[in-house]
C-alpha positions in Angstrom: 63.7 74.6 -63.1 61.1 77.3 -65.5 62.9 78.8 -68.7 62.3 82.8 -69.1 61.8 83.4 -72.8 61.3 87.0 -72.3 64.6 88.2 -73.0 67.8 87.2 -75.7 66.9 86.7 -79.2 63.0 85.5 -80.4 64.4 83.8 -83.5 66.5 81.8 -81.8 64.2 80.9 -78.6 62.0 80.0 -81.1 64.2 77.8 -82.9 65.7 76.2 -79.6 62.0 75.4 -78.3 60.3 74.2 -81.4 63.0 71.6 -82.8 62.9 69.4 -79.4 59.0 70.2 -80.0 59.2 69.4 -83.9 61.2 65.6 -82.3 58.8 64.8 -79.6 56.0 65.0 -82.1 58.1 63.0 -85.1 58.3 60.3 -82.4 54.7 60.3 -81.2 53.6 60.1 -84.9 56.1 57.7 -85.3 54.1 55.6 -82.8 51.2 55.6 -85.4 53.5 55.1 -88.7 55.4 52.1 -86.9 52.0 50.9 -86.3 51.4 50.7 -90.2 54.4 50.1 -91.2 55.1 47.0 -89.3 51.4 46.3 -89.8 51.7 46.1 -93.5 54.8 43.7 -93.2 52.6 40.9 -91.6 49.2 41.6 -92.3 46.9 42.2 -95.9 44.8 45.5 -96.6 41.8 45.2 -94.5 43.9 44.7 -91.0 46.2 47.6 -92.3 42.7 49.3 -92.9 41.7 48.7 -89.4 44.4 50.4 -88.0 44.2 53.1 -90.2 40.4 54.0 -89.2 41.4 53.1 -85.6 44.0 55.6 -85.2 42.6 58.5 -86.8 39.9 58.1 -84.5 42.5 58.3 -81.8 44.3 60.9 -83.1 41.2 62.9 -83.1 40.4 62.5 -79.3 44.2 63.0 -78.6 44.3 66.3 -80.4 41.3 67.5 -79.1 42.4 66.8 -75.6 46.0 68.8 -76.4 44.1 71.4 -77.6 42.2 71.9 -74.6 45.4 71.3 -72.4 46.6 74.8 -74.2 44.6 76.6 -71.9 47.0 75.1 -69.6 50.1 75.8 -71.2 49.2 79.6 -72.3 48.3 80.3 -68.2 51.7 78.4 -67.1 53.4 80.5 -69.7 51.9 83.9 -68.9 52.8 83.0 -64.8 56.5 82.4 -65.8 56.5 85.4 -67.6 55.3 87.6 -65.0 57.5 85.7 -62.4 54.4 84.6 -60.4 55.3 80.3 -59.6 52.5 80.2 -57.1 49.9 81.2 -60.0 51.7 78.7 -62.3 50.9 76.0 -59.4 47.6 76.8 -59.0 47.0 76.4 -62.9 48.9 73.2 -62.7 47.0 71.9 -59.7 43.5 72.9 -61.3 44.6 71.8 -64.6 44.7 68.4 -62.8 41.7 68.0 -61.3 39.4 69.4 -64.5 41.4 66.6 -66.9 40.6 63.7 -64.0 37.2 64.9 -64.3 36.8 64.8 -68.1 38.7 61.9 -68.6 37.2 59.0 -66.5 33.4 59.2 -67.9 34.9 60.0 -71.2 36.8 56.8 -71.2 33.5 54.8 -70.3 31.5 56.5 -72.6 34.1 55.9 -76.0 34.0 52.0 -74.4 30.2 51.5 -74.6 30.1 53.4 -77.9 32.6 51.7 -79.7 30.6 49.4 -82.0 28.5 52.2 -82.8 31.5 54.6 -83.5 33.3 51.5 -86.2 30.1 51.3 -88.0 29.2 55.4 -88.1 33.1 55.4 -90.1 31.4 52.9 -92.9 34.3 50.5 -91.8 34.4 48.0 -94.7 33.2 44.6 -93.4 36.3 42.6 -94.0 37.8 45.3 -91.6 35.2 45.8 -89.2 36.1 43.2 -86.6 39.7 44.1 -86.4 38.6 48.1 -85.9 36.3 47.4 -83.1 39.4 45.2 -81.1 42.1 48.5 -82.2 39.5 50.7 -80.4 38.1 49.1 -77.7 42.2 48.5 -76.5 43.3 52.4 -77.2 39.8 53.7 -75.6 41.4 51.9 -72.3 44.2 53.8 -72.2 42.8 57.4 -72.9 43.5 58.3 -69.0 47.2 57.7 -69.8 47.4 59.5 -72.7 45.1 62.4 -71.0 48.0 62.2 -68.3 51.1 62.6 -70.4 49.6 65.5 -72.9 48.9 67.7 -69.5 52.2 67.2 -68.0 53.8 67.8 -71.5 52.0 71.3 -71.4 53.1 72.2 -68.0 56.7 71.8 -69.3 55.9 73.7 -72.5 54.5 76.6 -70.4 57.6 76.4 -68.2 59.5 76.4 -71.3 61.1 73.2 -71.9 60.3 71.1 -74.8 63.3 68.8 -74.5 62.4 66.6 -71.3 58.8 65.6 -73.4 61.1 65.0 -76.2 63.3 62.4 -74.3 60.2 60.2 -72.7 58.3 60.3 -75.8 61.6 58.9 -77.3 61.8 56.0 -74.6 58.2 55.5 -75.2 58.3 55.4 -79.0 61.4 52.8 -79.0 59.2 50.8 -76.4 56.2 50.8 -78.9 58.1 49.8 -82.0 59.7 46.8 -79.9 56.4 45.9 -78.7 55.0 46.2 -82.5 57.4 43.6 -83.5 56.6 41.3 -80.4 52.9 41.6 -80.5 52.2 41.9 -84.5 55.0 39.8 -85.6 55.5 37.2 -83.2 52.5 36.7 -81.5 50.6 37.7 -84.6 48.0 39.7 -82.7 47.0 41.9 -85.6 45.4 45.4 -84.8 44.6 44.5 -81.3 48.6 43.7 -80.9 49.5 47.4 -82.5 47.2 48.7 -80.3 48.4 47.6 -77.0 51.9 48.1 -77.8 50.2 51.9 -78.3 49.0 51.9 -74.7 51.6 50.6 -72.9 54.5 52.6 -74.4 52.0 55.9 -73.4 51.7 54.6 -70.6 55.2 54.1 -69.6 55.8 57.6 -71.0 53.2 59.0 -68.1 55.0 57.5 -65.4 58.6 58.3 -66.7 57.6 62.1 -66.7 56.2 61.8 -63.3 59.7 60.5 -61.9 61.4 63.5 -63.4 58.9 66.2 -62.4 60.0 66.9 -59.1 62.9 67.1 -60.0 63.3 69.3 -62.8 60.4 72.0 -61.8 61.3 72.2 -57.8 60.0 75.9 -58.0 56.6 75.0 -59.2 55.1 73.1 -55.7 51.8 71.3 -55.4 49.8 70.6 -52.4 46.4 69.6 -51.6 45.0 73.2 -51.9 46.3 73.5 -55.4 44.2 70.8 -56.5 40.9 72.6 -54.9 39.2 73.8 -58.1 39.1 77.8 -58.5 36.1 78.7 -60.5 38.1 81.8 -62.1 41.7 79.9 -62.7 39.3 76.5 -64.7 37.3 79.3 -66.7 40.8 80.5 -67.5 42.0 77.2 -68.6 38.9 76.4 -70.6 38.1 79.9 -72.2 41.7 79.4 -74.3 41.6 75.5 -74.3 38.0 74.8 -75.7 38.2 77.1 -78.6 41.5 75.6 -79.4 39.8 71.6 -78.7 36.6 72.4 -80.7 39.2 73.6 -83.6 41.5 70.3 -83.7 38.1 68.3 -83.2 36.1 70.3 -86.3 39.5 69.3 -88.4 39.9 65.8 -87.2 36.0 65.4 -87.8 36.6 66.7 -91.9 39.2 64.2 -91.5 37.0 61.2 -90.6 34.2 62.4 -92.7 36.3 62.1 -95.7 37.7 58.8 -94.6 34.1 57.8 -94.8 33.7 59.5 -98.0 36.9 57.2 -99.2 35.8 54.1 -97.3 32.4 54.0 -99.6 34.5 53.6 -102.6 36.4 50.3 -101.4 39.0 49.3 -99.6 41.9 50.1 -101.7 40.7 53.5 -102.0 40.3 53.8 -98.0 43.3 52.4 -97.4 45.5 54.6 -99.9 43.4 57.9 -97.8 44.3 56.3 -94.6 47.9 56.1 -95.4 48.0 59.3 -96.7 46.5 61.1 -93.9 49.0 59.6 -91.8 52.3 60.6 -94.2 50.5 64.6 -93.9 50.3 63.7 -90.4 54.4 63.2 -90.4 54.9 66.2 -92.4 53.0 68.8 -90.6 55.5 68.4 -87.9 57.0 71.7 -88.5 53.8 73.8 -88.3 52.5 72.0 -85.5 55.9 72.5 -83.9 55.6 76.1 -84.6 51.9 76.5 -83.6 53.1 75.0 -79.7 56.3 77.3 -79.8 54.6 80.3 -80.7 52.1 80.0 -78.0 54.5 79.4 -75.6 57.1 82.0 -76.0 54.4 85.2 -77.1 52.3 83.8 -73.9 55.5 84.6 -71.8 56.4 87.6 -73.4 52.3 88.9 -73.6 52.7 88.0 -69.4 56.1 90.3 -69.5 54.1 92.8 -71.3 56.2 92.3 -74.4 54.1 92.2 -77.0 56.2 93.3 -80.0 58.7 90.4 -79.1 55.8 88.1 -79.4 54.5 89.4 -82.8 58.2 88.7 -84.0 57.8 85.0 -82.7 55.1 84.9 -85.5 56.7 86.4 -88.0 59.7 84.3 -87.8 57.9 81.2 -87.4 55.5 81.5 -90.4 58.8 82.0 -92.2 60.4 78.9 -91.2 57.2 76.9 -91.4 55.7 78.1 -94.7 59.6 77.4 -96.4 59.7 73.9 -95.2 56.2 73.6 -96.4 57.3 74.7 -100.2 59.8 72.5 -99.8 57.6 68.9 -98.8 55.1 70.3 -101.4 57.7 70.2 -104.3 59.9 67.1 -103.5 56.3 64.7 -103.2 55.8 65.5 -106.4 58.5 63.0 -107.2 58.3 60.5 -104.6 54.8 60.1 -103.4 55.0 56.6 -104.8 58.3 55.5 -103.4 56.7 56.7 -99.9 54.2 55.0 -100.3 55.8 51.6 -101.6 57.3 51.7 -97.9 53.7 51.0 -96.6 52.2 48.4 -99.3 53.2 46.6 -102.0 49.4 46.7 -103.3 49.5 48.2 -106.3 45.9 49.6 -106.5 46.6 51.6 -103.0 49.9 53.0 -104.3 48.3 54.1 -107.4 45.2 55.9 -105.7 47.5 57.2 -102.8 49.9 58.9 -105.0 47.3 61.0 -106.7 46.0 62.3 -103.4 49.4 62.7 -101.9 50.6 64.7 -104.8 47.4 67.1 -104.6 47.1 67.2 -100.4 51.1 68.1 -100.2 50.1 71.3 -101.5 48.3 72.0 -98.0 52.1 72.0 -96.0 52.5 76.1 -97.8 49.2 77.2 -96.5 48.4 75.3 -93.3 51.8 76.3 -92.1 50.6 79.9 -91.9 47.2 79.6 -90.5 49.4 77.1 -88.1 51.3 79.9 -86.6 48.7 82.7 -86.6 46.5 80.0 -84.2 49.7 79.6 -82.3 49.6 83.4 -81.6 45.7 83.8 -81.0 45.9 81.2 -78.3 48.8 83.1 -76.8 47.1 86.6 -77.0 43.4 84.8 -75.5 42.0 84.9 -78.9 41.4 81.4 -79.4 38.2 81.7 -80.4 39.7 83.2 -83.6 41.5 80.1 -84.4 38.2 78.0 -84.0 36.3 80.3 -86.5 38.9 80.4 -89.4 39.2 76.6 -88.8 35.4 75.8 -88.8 34.7 78.4 -92.0 37.3 76.2 -93.7 36.1 72.7 -92.9 32.1 73.7 -93.6 32.6 75.8 -96.6 35.5 74.5 -98.4 37.2 71.4 -96.9 34.0 68.7 -96.7 31.9 69.8 -99.6 35.2 70.0 -101.9 35.8 66.5 -100.9 32.4 65.6 -101.5 32.1 67.3 -105.0 35.4 66.1 -106.2 34.4 62.3 -105.4 31.4 62.5 -107.0 32.1 64.3 -110.5 36.1 62.5 -110.5 35.5 59.0 -109.4 38.6 57.4 -111.1 41.2 59.6 -109.5 41.8 60.9 -106.2 43.8 64.0 -107.1 40.9 66.7 -107.0 39.8 65.4 -103.6 43.2 65.8 -102.2 43.0 69.8 -103.7 40.1 70.2 -101.1 42.7 70.3 -98.2 45.2 73.3 -99.3 42.1 75.2 -100.9 40.5 74.9 -97.0 43.8 76.0 -95.7 44.0 79.0 -98.4 40.6 80.2 -97.1 42.0 80.1 -93.3 44.8 81.8 -94.1 43.0 84.8 -95.3 40.5 84.8 -92.6 43.9 85.1 -90.3 45.2 87.9 -92.2 42.2 89.7 -91.6 41.9 89.2 -88.1 45.4 90.2 -87.3 45.2 93.0 -89.1 42.2 94.0 -87.0 43.9 93.5 -84.0 47.2 95.3 -84.9 45.2 98.2 -85.6 44.1 98.4 -82.2 47.5 97.7 -80.7 46.3 94.4 -79.2 45.1 96.6 -76.2 42.4 93.8 -76.3 44.4 91.1 -74.8 42.7 89.7 -71.5 45.0 89.4 -68.7 45.5 85.5 -67.3 
């Protein structure tokens, strides 16, 4: 049953929604962390590097699909806030048709281009075959990864972040068990880690479908909701495409930085890959706030309660930036021990510690612009999110990492500073955009 978030304490609603989502995101991140952890226990640096590179590419594809599904979550949220269950059902049905149309051709294209993608990443020769195996298996599972993210976006739109957490928890447990079986027992290396991930994602899809009808009986889907309506699909894409492109730009910047690292040898490439995984874990708080703000703000905007949507933004910034400051301080002291949990390679730990100590500062600034992005999406201005991220990547992150790599070849610390500097630039753009919208009293918020 849809949960209405237009009444009661904004702070409590934000916390109640964000904690299950954060735990759910943690469990999804644990997929990749578990892969690297178990691979590292049974294999050497080239196989670790293969899983690191492959999982980065898969993460980019996943977040882009998730960004596209933001349109579904926001429109379902607005419909629920306005009390229009039929409209919510129409959005859900059209989303299913839209993503089926997008996902199937995408899967075929990626499988055909897999060797070229691995080559473009400047993958070290000793890790090339393992990376290709990992990606081939993961690409085959994209339809199931997409299906789960669409279903989860619908749950979020209805105000329910708890049940997706339960589904992911079961899938994560299955993933870890299969990792030990395929990698530890059968010695399937990178291919085993990929197969465990795909099978566990498939399991989460069937589990969520099993509970959907029972939990959301008031949102009835029939054949007519699956028939594409141009206006509905256009509204979904208007919100989702900028978010997808924004997330794609972010991941492309990560991949370009990975390419820069790969050109400096397998030890530095592995160190950068491990740090990216750790950063993904630390970003769970701002990521969960982005989703919580977008859902809560969307429902309240749908109900005409713009002031409540703004309060959700301010509380989200306060919480996530505070957590970011804590992580930035803590990892100045615990970076090396954390990296040692994944590998005993001294060079990897040495370079990884330098990179992580600088990169972790990004947790403060990214927390702010993540929250703004959630609000901009809910208010129908997702293009602003795309704009500030694109500008940050093109003007700061990529050139900063490249220049740091060129002028400071003996250390990764300056290269790690490119990320927080880019996020600081994004934050400034977000503040200016918000001030502009507020002066207009948000009269420019488009209808659903």
